[in-house]
Residue, then its C-alpha position, 0 to 999 in steps of 0.5 A: x520506521x512505523x508511522x500512521x501513514x505507512x500503517x494506513x497504506x498497509x491496511x488498505x492494501x491488505x484489505x484489497x489483497x484479501x478481497x481479491x483472494x490473493x496471498x501476500x506471496x501471490x501479490x509480491x510475485x505479481x509485481x516482481x517483489x518478494x513476499x518478505x518485501x510485501x509483508x513489510x509494506x502491509x505492516x507499515x515497516x517500509x516506505x512505499x515508492x510511487x512506482x511500487x504503489x502504482x504496480x500494487x494498485x494496478x495488480x489489485x485494480x484500485x485507484x492510486x488516488x483512493x489509496x492516497x486519500x485513505x492513507x492521508x486520513x484526517x492528517x492535513x499536514x500529510x495531505x498538504x505535503x502530497x499536494 
């Protein structure tokens, strides 16, 4: 299912991955996942479990709080659900 939350997470991770000069396959392997799994995350097709989000953030040297803030955007309903 595509939703704006998942799409924003995917966009943020894609930008971070490209800034690190990594391919989708590289990043998937770094956290023990397949390229196909990671591609679906970037496309916003799948929900991202916290443990996987943490692994991706660690691999990309980004703060998981920044990922969450970006993903929430201006959606107050989503922000309230996360708090």
